[in-house]
PASEBA-1860 file (N, C-alpha, C; in nm, 3 decimals):
! residues 37
1> XXXXXXXX> 1.854/-2.317/0.994/1.805/-2.190/0.986/1.829/-2.071/0.945 ~ 1.806/-1.964/0.865/1.849/-1.829/0.846/1.833/-1.737/0.951 ~ 1.971/-1.638/0.982/1.899/-1.556/1.080/1.838/-1.426/1.009 ~ 1.700/-1.397/1.030/1.668/-1.248/0.988/1.563/-1.242/1.066 ~ 1.616/-1.166/1.150/1.506/-1.081/1.271/1.493/-0.981/1.234 ~ 1.514/-0.880/1.121/1.497/-0.818/1.084/1.305/-0.799/0.941 ~ 1.313/-0.905/0.950/1.234/-0.933/0.797/1.083/-0.897/0.837 ~ 1.061/-0.937/0.948/0.916/-0.955/0.996/0.853/-0.810/0.992
9> XXXXXXXX> 0.921/-0.725/1.113/0.846/-0.566/1.113/0.878/-0.488/0.993 ~ 1.014/-0.506/0.859/0.996/-0.435/0.758/0.858/-0.514/0.672 ~ 0.873/-0.597/0.669/0.799/-0.676/0.521/0.610/-0.645/0.594 ~ 0.626/-0.614/0.761/0.478/-0.570/0.779/0.473/-0.458/0.705 ~ 0.556/-0.346/0.787/0.550/-0.195/0.710/0.542/-0.227/0.586 ~ 0.621/-0.250/0.463/0.602/-0.261/0.352/0.457/-0.328/0.294 ~ 0.370/-0.401/0.379/0.225/-0.426/0.366/0.140/-0.302/0.345 ~ 0.183/-0.288/0.449/0.114/-0.140/0.529/0.102/-0.045/0.426
17> XXXXXXXX> 0.217/-0.031/0.361/0.241/0.085/0.306/0.193/0.032/0.150 ~ 0.188/-0.088/0.091/0.121/-0.094/-0.010/-0.020/-0.073/-0.022 ~ -0.042/-0.136/0.103/-0.202/-0.147/0.078/-0.298/0.034/0.046 ~ -0.203/0.100/0.149/-0.244/0.235/0.139/-0.242/0.305/0.004 ~ -0.134/0.247/-0.062/-0.092/0.310/-0.190/-0.210/0.277/-0.265 ~ -0.243/0.166/-0.259/-0.380/0.068/-0.331/-0.455/0.179/-0.312 ~ -0.507/0.192/-0.175/-0.634/0.299/-0.147/-0.612/0.391/-0.205 ~ -0.493/0.489/-0.194/-0.500/0.618/-0.222/-0.516/0.600/-0.387
25> XXXXXXXX> -0.477/0.523/-0.470/-0.466/0.528/-0.593/-0.591/0.476/-0.618 ~ -0.689/0.399/-0.577/-0.812/0.374/-0.595/-0.899/0.506/-0.555 ~ -0.883/0.594/-0.483/-0.955/0.708/-0.462/-0.884/0.794/-0.540 ~ -0.775/0.827/-0.628/-0.779/0.917/-0.673/-0.851/0.891/-0.866 ~ -0.836/0.752/-0.893/-0.908/0.691/-0.976/-1.025/0.773/-0.973 ~ -1.116/0.721/-0.839/-1.237/0.753/-0.836/-1.291/0.881/-0.845 ~ -1.233/0.953/-0.806/-1.249/1.135/-0.788/-1.250/1.154/-0.951 ~ -1.086/1.084/-0.999/-1.090/1.131/-1.115/-1.225/1.092/-1.237
33> XXXXX> -1.284/0.981/-1.181/-1.392/0.935/-1.299/-1.480/1.022/-1.283 ~ -1.528/1.136/-1.119/-1.656/1.155/-1.071/-1.573/1.321/-1.157 ~ -1.465/1.354/-1.189/-1.443/1.471/-1.252/-1.474/1.485/-1.337 ~ -1.447/1.390/-1.455/-1.498/1.373/-1.593/-1.649/1.371/-1.615 ~ -1.681/1.394/-1.540/-1.807/1.335/-1.548/-1.905/1.487/-1.516
END
């Protein structure tokens, strides 16, 4: 087994950041479509 003690918390943080970015991008697209109308 490889010693990778730091991968779990880091990967969790990355996943959370990616989820936040996706939400922000979705909100941005939504607001932009509202402004265009």
